[in-house]
C-alpha positions, -999 to +999 in steps of 0.1 A: +944+170+657+943+185+691+929+169+722+898+190+722+889+179+687+894+143+696+872+146+726+844+162+704+847+134+679+845+108+707+815+124+722+797+125+688+804+088+682+791+079+717+759+098+710+755+082+677+760+048+691+734+054+718+709+066+693+715+035+671+711+013+701+679+030+712+664+027+677+673-010+677+654-016+710+622+000+698+619-023+667+623-057+685+588-072+697+578-105+714+566-132+689+528-139+690+519-175+699+492-195+681+459-200+698+427-220+693+399-196+683+370-221+676+359-257+683+333-280+670+315-292+690+315-261+712+329-265+747+301-279+770+278-288+741+251-314+747+231-336+723+261-340+700+255-365+672+275-397+677+291-396+642+305-361+647+340-350+635+358-330+662+376-299+649+395-268+660+403-236+643+437-219+650+445-182+650+473-188+624+486-214+600+501-244+618+529-268+609+508-298+596+535-323+608+528-312+644+490-318+641+485-355+647+471-382+670+496-373+696+489-336+698+451-339+690+434-365+712+399-374+723+390-394+754+359-409+767+348-421+802+376-427+826+400-411+802+399-440+777+414-429+744+392-428+713+408-442+682+406-419+652+424-401+623+437-365+623+440-343+593+448-306+588+438-281+562+440-243+561+440-233+598+417-262+609+426-295+625+400-324+624+397-356+645+375-382+629+367-411+653+372-446+638+339-458+653+306-441+661+308-425+696+288-439+725+254-422+731+248-400+761+285-399+769+309-371+779+341-367+758+372-346+763+392-332+734+427-319+738+452-299+716+486-302+733+515-277+732+531-301+707+511-283+681+533-256+666+533-230+638+558-231+609+582-210+630+582-235+658+560-215+681+537-237+702+504-231+720+510-214+753+492-243+771+472-274+763+438-265+750+410-287+765+372-287+759+344-312+764+310-322+749+283-348+756+267-370+729+230-373+724+210-400+741+201-431+720+170-431+699+139-447+716+106-461+706+080-436+720+048-453+709+035-484+692+004-497+674-010-518+689-001-506+723+019-530+745-005-555+761-034-546+739-062-571+735-089-577+709-066-564+682-079-569+646-062-598+628-055-576+598-038-548+617-005-533+607+021-532+635+041-499+638+066-482+661+073-444+663+109-433+672+121-403+692+141-391+662+146-398+625+162-432+619+184-445+591+158-461+568+184-487+556+185-501+591+147-505+594+141-538+577+128-574+582+160-582+602+156-554+627+117-553+629+102-587+635+069-603+646+066-637+662+036-658+672+031-689+694+063-709+698+084-679+686+072-687+651+082-660+627+055-641+610+063-631+574+057-595+563+071-564+548+087-535+566+085-498+556+097-466+571+084-430+568+089-399+589+099-414+622+077-445+620+084-481+610+056-503+599+054-541+597+026-554+574+020-592+578+018-611+546-013-630+558-041-623+583-030-631+619-045-659+638-075-649+660-072-650+698-034-653+697-005-636+715+021-619+693+054-603+701+069-575+681+107-565+683+128-536+672+164-547+676+196-526+683+204-530+646+180-501+641+202-469+641+195-432+638+209-411+610+241-406+630+246-443+634+235-445+670+216-476+679+188-482+703+202-488+738+185-522+739+160-543+719+125-528+722+098-555+727+060-553+730+032-578+729-005-578+719-033-603+715-056-605+685-094-606+689-111-639+696-127-655+665-163-648+657-188-674+668-223-686+661-244-676+691-278-690+681-294-710+653-329-717+639-340-744+642-321-750+674-296-778+675-314-811+681-349-798+672-373-826+664-403-807+650-388-781+627-411-768+600-406-783+566-406-749+550-387-729+576-357-709+567-325-721+584-305-693+601-274-686+622-267-655+643-230-645+647-213-628+677-204-599+655-209-585+620-194-607+593-181-600+558-212-606+536-190-617+507-179-647+528-215-658+537-227-678+507-238-712+495-202-725+499-198-715+535-234-721+546-248-755+536-277-778+544-277-816+538-305-841+542-306-879+544-275-896+530-257-862+531-277-851+501-272-813+496-304-792+499-306-764+473-314-730+488-307-693+487-282-678+513-287-642+524-270-621+551-283-591+571-272-575+604-254-604+621-276-632+607-271-656+578-302-673+564-305-703+541-340-706+525-346-741+509-360-739+474-385-767+483-402-779+515-381-803+536-391-839+539-412-845+569-396-866+596-362-864+579-329-854+597-309-825+584-275-811+591-266-774+587-230-762+585-213-728+587-176-733+576-145-715+586-147-697+553-171-673+570-151-644+582-156-610+598-146-578+580-110-580+594-106-615+579-110-634+612-127-667+606-147-690+628-123-711+649-140-743+635-169-753+614-202-747+632-226-777+628-261-783+640-288-808+633-326-809+634-355-831+622-383-819+601-416-822+619-439-853+613-470-839+596-501-834+617-530-859+613-567-859+619-573-883+648-611-882+649-641-867+631-678-860+639-697-875+622-673-906+619-663-918+585-692-938+569-718-927+595-754-929+586-786-913+599-767-881+607-789-852+617-794-827+589-785-798+612-753-814+626-720-795+624-690-813+610-657-814+629-622-828+628-598-831+657-560-829+650-530-847+665-516-813+676-524-777+678-529-761+644-525-726+630-561-712+632-553-689+602-549-720+580-583-735+589-607-717+567-635-723+542-607-730+517-590-758+536-621-773+553-649-780+528-682-800+526-697-811+494-730-829+485-742-848+454-723-840+423-695-824+444-718-795+450-701-773+477-721-767+508-718-731+522-709-727+558-685-712+583-653-727+598-642-722+634-612-736+654-608-742+691-582-763+710-572-789+685-606-791+667-619-774+636-657-772+630-676-767+598-711-753+604-734-754+573-753-722+566-785-742+559-800-775+569-786-804+548-808-825+526-822-857+541-810-891+531-780-876+513-743-886+511-719-858+520-681-856+518-659-835+542-623-826+533-594-811+552-567-801+527-529-800+531-533-762+535-542-769+571-509-764+590-494-765+625-481-734+641-446-744+628-460-744+593-462-782+587-492-792+567-511-825+566-492-850+545-523-855+522-558-843+521-580-859+548-614-870+534-644-887+551-681-892+542-714-897+560-751-899+551-779-878+566-809-893+582-836-904+557-869-885+550-896-891+576-922-916+567 
């Protein structure tokens, strides 16, 4: 082979070598590094629930052994590390905190360059993002309101939260009510919507300060607790009272047939006003039978028979009398009175047994006290002659004196009998104890 042929062959080999080398350079490319393409929570998110799981999505499958608590971290205030567990599935890494996160707190999550794909390629740089947890739940309103007064003793106590709570944490341990001396009030606790309700087992005491408490044991659905115990107070309404009575306490001239009544400071529960809670006793504490009624704000006991004149009586309204909310009198209300001594006739004209009385004389009786004019009539003041023959006449009353004026002149030399019956009564309704009777004889016939 000549030199020229060798040179041609060498030149061809050189060209072929260059071509092969050129082709080789065009096929070699730089490897693509893995990246974080999504996070939960998003970077800068606010109001994140405190039981959240922090996660990242990668652009490609990663080597699970490089996704751990060293390469995936979460820190809180001042860079304090948050304990938790890391797991990896598909192209997603998840960090689950061991404990519920603090409320209203900024957290920083980091994926370091120690996280690699199966080929050993790492993130180009640490990936860092942050989020802030939601503020703690709060009590936004209560019933009764804090500091409320005159609260009904049968009221239910409730608190409304700023968000839905975990019903399992709203119970008799986290929602309590106490009375005087921090005495615990028994009751049942329920939860619906965003409101918790405490229903006392028994009616609360009247005129009493109570304190309701929702503790930090109450948590929201994410497990976040109230920032501090929530406490409020209220005072129940004063007990009802008896503001007036008839007869008044200590009365000495009460009518023997008057109803006994008591007026309350407010409307009462009619069912609780009865013969058990409203009683009347006489001498020797003997019970007086009667009928008890209630209307408006007044209870009335009407004795079935007239009271004994001059006798002392005791009326009682017990603490069994309650208002519609169940509030009872603070103590039994007791008052006393004395039935009036019956009126008497203190003088008559003519006097009893008089003789030679003028045939045209009017007959009159003066009483020991003022009488009810309506009870002094021709039925209660009568005059009769021989054989009990009634004498017609008219009856009048003035001052304390009743007068019977015969319609015609009486017979001469005749015995007449005047009578004032027990139907004659005082203004208080007390009648004479017995009929009052007297006689006189008219002047004889002229000789």
